[in-house]
Steps between C-alpha positions, in 0.01 A plus 500: 500500500777483758850523378817378664559821686160465670564145624528522879754256638609704803322267741663183367729297723735455204590868484818469705614199296452709185701780664778256595527362146496852354779606733706195401478603133599859582795386716654316206440793262648758737796277581599475134452874450705607802798263478716743295455786748586281800829383347569814299874505569533142373314593182726802452806276532343263250440782250855628547621174346367626164706742296373852425194460722374762748410268786286752689304586185438136408386419852247786501380388157387173661240697697424756230414230243282336764312822575461645148230255377314551825446867425203407280436126543323516842272775365373276219540181701143540621375479141684173433393372842137568405547313174648177639417526872714569808568133564627423152692828498683398818613170348606660170700776669665255739611290202636812329701591810637146518622531139674830584673348803613198298650737242683680781657170611590425139670841459735423789578158357589635154637829643296733280388835644256559214303185589509608865343839424245339266412251775426784742276658237302175461483471877368855521217424256330305777681599818273789602178408322480167681505689830185679384323179398597319821385801703167496314453135598584577862258796505214271398561288810550786747301794354318715754629320809876438524638705213790666685587182691519288185706765321727524803560125501567514126754778551663303782551210264703726272718591796560130557666517161752750632584272791556209261715719279695659782580170672482220243610681185804663656611161637460337158716763331769479769526124459464503122736626235245738342143629525343214305401300809273777628338543158449124458331484841263769376420289194415203722273717716320636194434148377329423829310831485362410158357174638355681803335756268320216321375361833394848614288553191337156528393570859369846412301365207339225708411744778336739254300221337384376839392852599304546177321167543414584860347832396342360182703722269617403151862488395659834412408634156586862568604721209871576505646849536661669202805724485282807440289416805811463717634837379158661561499367856816697584303824460269387783783474753497790746767754591589330828579183308735684262673664796553155645644380167754785491590451866542123459719537189744730679510270803567191286782684322657579836457140613683391187815692592504335845435145379736524201790674672467373856714186470793663318473820709505306826789285377707812433418639846572166669844475340610785724429278802562145368764394251391140435258485202299212646436683828390803301249283315371355826444843656327633190283189485403539866390863454297417189338206679416724798333756274296229329410343834351831611286500184381144552382566855378859479306503171230242589456656845457843343254349251292361786514840672384680183210257446382563856586866567581663164752788526618444142586864428684538829710192426583619148635824645697312766657281230620807307658651812680171573622481139637854522687410821630187330644697207676745732636225726646316199740793462572549870478182709599134513303293240305320774308820587365586151415136418291463817320825413453372145346177629246689711428747219429235235276309743288804581470624141420158350237427765323832437535547121292226337205511744489876434475439124219254563300772680579786260352348183176335403513120493427503125826689435723327754692294241563813294612696807731219609652471152557876467670515839724204419595649163585834661713329763690316229566824314680611814676165541629515143630856537658453845786267390602751231518778760697275733745403224552861392575648842688196628736506201556876525570523873648159574282458809132499598483837676354697212272211405342500845469880492312496168249243624457689827364788289252254344378400846448866595291552183297189591431646844369824345264294284390314813405828669261575212367144525444549874310827446274332245421219745421758769245659269337155474488480884796258524316226312823300447584480869206280602527129579321211329339350811191725495459435130517124555252519787260702286529248213416214736204693643374575147526132409307405815234765424464377143458142619241611758301690236516194277339284772234766562403492130448124518288536818277769346459291184372206708247723680374653175449161337312360801247786462463449124446124526176382328265248678410321174844448372775309674813692437859448593765769490869502443718803567780572256756775455401753234704792365293752696448306823288201619253361249227240585440228245148354523425136423118451481306178533115477477316318781 
């Protein structure tokens, strides 16, 4: 019996509408998550208004409390998703995120840091897991054909969030008396995202039902996975996959230092050139918007390139080299240089990472592999703010922080070299494109259909030979489990 993962919707005309709705949900989620980092200096000033409060520590706690639950939740999220279904899971998680964002708005209204930190924890309960469930829905519509392209477009939508934050959020805080306007805008966006999630799930459900009716398949009654089965599946993931997990975790940790510290770091550098605070904000906003614009344009194009030509391993290595150059240039050059490098680096790595995971593991274990990778990344994201806070407080600047994370990038590159050698032993299997695979699938489908017609033709010939002269018989041809079966209807003369 076919389960949901076997439903093939990749040829549907609705697939890009589903992708658009999914991206809209993720834009709202990422906007709410990234607002504090974009206006970090304003949050620090807000925290300084409280007595006996370490502003830098409290700010980093906003991201730590978001990341901590996601160390384990995405790993077991596949189990819950199997129990209630990906569509229902998407709606439930979106509602949970909306509650967390509403609590964040409430914390600013009542001026309570404890509620603020609790709100980020609630937000984190669904913030990463929903990305897995939405990605699973997208994969059903693009599997085997436009995987990298769809993931590239999805990544570009998250960069749109940075543009909104860099331009709109900064303007709201400049014109407002505090940071509440930016947070309240996030609450409004999440309300809309919750409604879009409901529409997304309705469309997906109808498309699946239509596909099942067309192929004469019953509704899904598949047995659900258990926790022990999910844990057992992790032992079936190969060494190359675990290398990719370690590499990705170190890269995400290094990304965190750039995204978290970039606005305040650039503001400090800009103050040497510009004295007016508003002009400093405008310049910082322009650089952040430029970096995000690079992501929006480059990631889908790279996804299209990967689907057609492959070169996944080569692009992963290129991304690590660009990240290493970015970390060095943060300490040496004008902020524009490292942020442009960072934009290119994140585009290349994001476009190559998830399609590589899709090829490394068996389809039966893809949800497990995705959840493990997400959990590992969030371990790094939860540790990174603590490292940033420690070295930033001790040194009073970001020099030592950038140096520490540069070491992490070097370690990631050494892991990549082992990953590259393993792929070479498999004759560069990860560097191939999808076009030949798609062509072969279409040829196989055509061959199967041709064989099917041949069976019907041979059945007609056989029955014409067997026909009795004393009995008038009529024949109907029906589908049987093992091929074409003639059904004889006899009538005596």
